[in-house]
DRENVODO-478845 format. One record per residue: residue in three letters; x, y negated, z negated of N, C-alpha, C in turn. Coordinates in steps of 0.02 Angstrom, whole numbers. Atoms other than C-alpha are relative to their C-alpha. Layout:
  code    n.px    n.py    n.pz   ca.px   ca.py   ca.pz    c.px    c.py    c.pz
   ALA       X       Y       Z       X       Y       Z       X       Y       Z
...
This chain:
  code    n.px    n.py    n.pz   ca.px   ca.py   ca.pz    c.px    c.py    c.pz
   UNK      44      56       3       0       2      -3      46     -62       3
   UNK     -36      60      -9      63    -172      46     -29     -57     -41
   UNK      24      51      41      -2    -273    -103      53     -21     -49
   UNK     -47      24      51      94    -381    -224     -21      26     -73
   UNK      13     -29      67      87    -268    -377      56     -16     -52
   UNK     -51      14      54     181    -288    -541      54      58       9
   UNK     -55     -46      -5     342    -190    -565      -8      44     -64
   UNK       3     -50      55     361     -34    -679     -60      37      -4
   UNK      57     -38       8     224      63    -756     -66     -33      14
   UNK      57      41     -12      97     -75    -747     -19      -3      74
   UNK      12       1     -70     118     -87    -557     -21      70      27
   UNK      24     -69     -16      99     104    -547     -68      15     -14
   UNK      67      -5      25     -58     101    -645     -54     -45      45
   UNK      38      38     -44    -123     -40    -535     -15      35      66
   UNK       7     -41     -66     -89      65    -379     -48      60     -10
   UNK      40     -55      13    -175     213    -457     -76     -23      -9
   UNK      67      28       5    -330     105    -497     -29     -17      70
   UNK      22      15     -71    -338      45    -317     -12      63      38
   UNK      11     -67     -32    -322     222    -259     -67      31     -24
   UNK      66     -24      25    -469     268    -370     -58     -30      36
   UNK      53      36     -35    -577     139    -287      -3      22      74
   UNK      -6     -22     -70    -517     197    -114     -35      68       3
   UNK      27     -69       3    -564     378    -161     -78      -3      -7
   UNK      72       7      11    -736     321    -220     -36     -22      67
   UNK      28      28     -61    -768     222     -61      -1      56      57
   UNK      -4     -51     -50    -709     363      53     -51      58      -6
   UNK      50     -50      12    -813     490     -32     -74     -24      15
   UNK      65      26     -12    -965     378     -20     -16       5      78
   UNK      10      -3     -68    -940     364     168      -5      70      26
   UNK       7     -70     -18    -912     552     189     -62      35     -25
   UNK      61     -29      27   -1057     593      82     -62     -14      48
   UNK      54      16     -43   -1178     497     192      11      28      71
   UNK     -17     -30     -62   -1090     562     352     -24      73      -3
   UNK      15     -73       2   -1108     742     297     -75      13     -13
   UNK      75      -8       6   -1291     715     245     -28      -8      68
   UNK      29       9     -62   -1327     648     418      13      57      49
   UNK     -15     -58     -42   -1237     793     503     -20      66     -25
   UNK      25     -66      36   -1312     926     381      58      44     -14
   UNK     -58     -41      23   -1137     983     324      -9       6     -78
   UNK       0     -19      71   -1106    1055     152      39     -56     -33
   UNK     -33      47      44   -1040     955       6      78      15      -1
   UNK     -72     -16      -4    -874    1046      26      32     -32      58
   UNK     -28      39     -55    -846     963     191      16     -71     -26
   UNK      -8      69      22    -872     794     113      56      -6     -53
   UNK     -51       0      49    -756     837     -34      67      11      33
   UNK     -64     -15     -35    -616     907      74      23     -59      46
   UNK     -23      62     -43    -612     765     202      12     -62     -41
   UNK     -11      60      39    -633     635      70      69       2     -36
   UNK     -70      -8      34    -484     705     -29      55     -16      43
   UNK     -57       8     -43    -374     715     118       9     -73      25
   UNK      -4      71     -29    -414     543     195      17     -51     -56
   UNK     -16      49      51    -408     450      26      75       7     -22
   UNK     -67      -2      15    -240     521     -14      46     -29      50
   UNK     -43      29     -53    -166     475     151      -9     -73       5
   UNK       8      72      -3    -244     302     148      35     -39     -63
   UNK     -28      33      59    -193     260     -30      71      10     -15
   UNK     -67     -17      16     -27     350     -50      41      12      56
   UNK     -36     -22     -54      31     380     122      67     -36      12
   UNK     -64      33     -10     161     242     141      50      16     -52
   UNK     -50     -11      53     237     268     -29      21      77       3
   UNK     -20     -70      -5     239     459      -2      54       8      55
   UNK     -48       2     -57     329     429     165      69     -26     -19
   UNK     -57      30      25     455     318      85      40      47     -50
   UNK     -34     -46      45     488     446     -54      27      59      39
   UNK     -18     -56     -44     503     585      79      66     -21      38
   UNK     -55      25     -45     620     478     187      63     -10     -45
   UNK     -57      13      45     732     428      38      34      69     -18
   UNK     -32     -62      23     757     614      -5      30      38      63
   UNK     -21     -37     -59     787     674     176      61     -36      31
   UNK     -52      36     -33     895     535     249      64      -8     -44
   UNK     -66       3      34    1079     534     206      19     -71     -10
   UNK     -21      70      14    1112     366     121      69      -4     -23
   UNK     -71      -4      24    1298     384     115      32     -70      -3
   UNK     -29      71       4    1339     201     155     -39     -41     -48
   UNK      40      51      43    1295      71      25     -36     -51      40
   UNK      36      51     -43    1244     -46     166     -70      33      18
   UNK      64     -30     -22    1112      78     232     -49      13     -62
   UNK      41      -7      61    1056     118      58     -35     -63     -24
   UNK      30      67      16    1029     -66      18     -51     -18      48
   UNK      52      15     -52     935     -88     182     -64      37      -8
   UNK      56     -41      11     820      51     145     -36     -18     -69
   UNK      33      19      64     790       4     -39     -29     -65       2
   UNK      33      66      -4     746    -174      12     -69       6      29
   UNK      68      -6     -32     593    -107     104     -49      29     -54
   UNK      42     -33      52     530     -17     -58     -14     -51     -52
   UNK      21      57      49     431    -129    -179      33      13     -69
   UNK     -26     -10      67     489     -46    -342      35      73       4
   UNK     -29     -63     -10     615      92    -306       9      42     -67
   UNK     -10     -35      64     638     139    -489     -64      39     -18
   UNK      66     -27      17     453     181    -505     -38      38      57
   UNK      32     -27     -63     420     257    -331     -33      69     -11
   UNK      29     -68      14     389     435    -389     -60       0     -47
   UNK      57      12      41     274     379    -529     -57     -30      37
   UNK      49      33     -36     178     267    -413     -33      53      44
   UNK      33     -50     -44     151     413    -288     -45      47     -39
   UNK      39     -48      42      92     529    -422     -64     -31     -24
   UNK      60      33      22     -28     403    -495     -52     -18      52
   UNK      45      15     -56     -96     355    -323     -38      63      21
   UNK      33     -62     -16    -132     537    -285     -49      24     -50
   UNK      46     -14      49    -212     564    -451     -63     -47       0
   UNK      58      48      -6    -317     401    -430     -41      18      63
   UNK      39     -15     -58    -371     453    -257     -47      58      -8
   UNK      39     -59      15    -427     625    -308     -51     -13     -58
   UNK      47      18      53    -508     554    -465     -56     -41      23
   UNK      55      39     -28    -605     433    -363     -49      40      40
   UNK      41     -43     -35    -670     566    -252     -44      43     -47
   UNK      36     -39      54    -718     671    -407     -59     -45     -31
   UNK      49      46      29    -807     516    -481     -59      -9      50
   UNK      53       8     -54    -898     487    -318     -45      62       8
   UNK      39     -61      -3    -952     669    -315     -47       3     -56
   UNK      41      -1      55   -1022     654    -488     -56     -51       4
   UNK      48      51      -4   -1111     493    -454     -51      18      54
   UNK      43      -8     -60   -1181     537    -279     -34      67       2
   UNK      26     -71      -4   -1213     726    -300     -61       4     -48
   UNK      54      -1      46   -1325     701    -453     -63     -36      25
   UNK      53      37     -29   -1427     572    -363     -33      36      53
   UNK      29     -42     -56   -1447     685    -212     -37      57     -23
   UNK      38     -55      32   -1500     830    -321     -68     -22     -25
   UNK      64      30      24   -1633     722    -403     -50     -16      58
   UNK      42      20     -55   -1695     659    -236     -30      58      33
   UNK      20     -59     -32   -1707     834    -160     -53      40     -44
   UNK      43     -39      41   -1799     905    -314     -68     -42      -2
   UNK      66      39       0   -1928     760    -312     -40       8      60
   UNK      39      -9     -66   -1969     787    -127     -25      66       5
   UNK      21     -68     -11   -1991     973    -145     -64      17     -40
């Protein structure tokens, strides 16, 4: 995510909170799409989990992967790469909290929207 967040654990928690909102919104969209297409709830959950993790944590996951794979032998190249990372000291923590936040947002959306759908279907029957 390309937002001006704080540094350290506070910035990681902010990123996780934003990812939670992204997961909630993505599940809301997939819930209505799957209801219109008459798919199961599993489709909405699966697609929402995948899309919300990629949207909310994709850039940071790529930077963490790239930093582990690329040989940063030269201090010049290491400095060039680390200049692109917002908070290199907390990159791993931020990725983990973004993934947890995205999946938690999807789970929260499932709890909110599935109970409403069950009530609506039982009232119409």
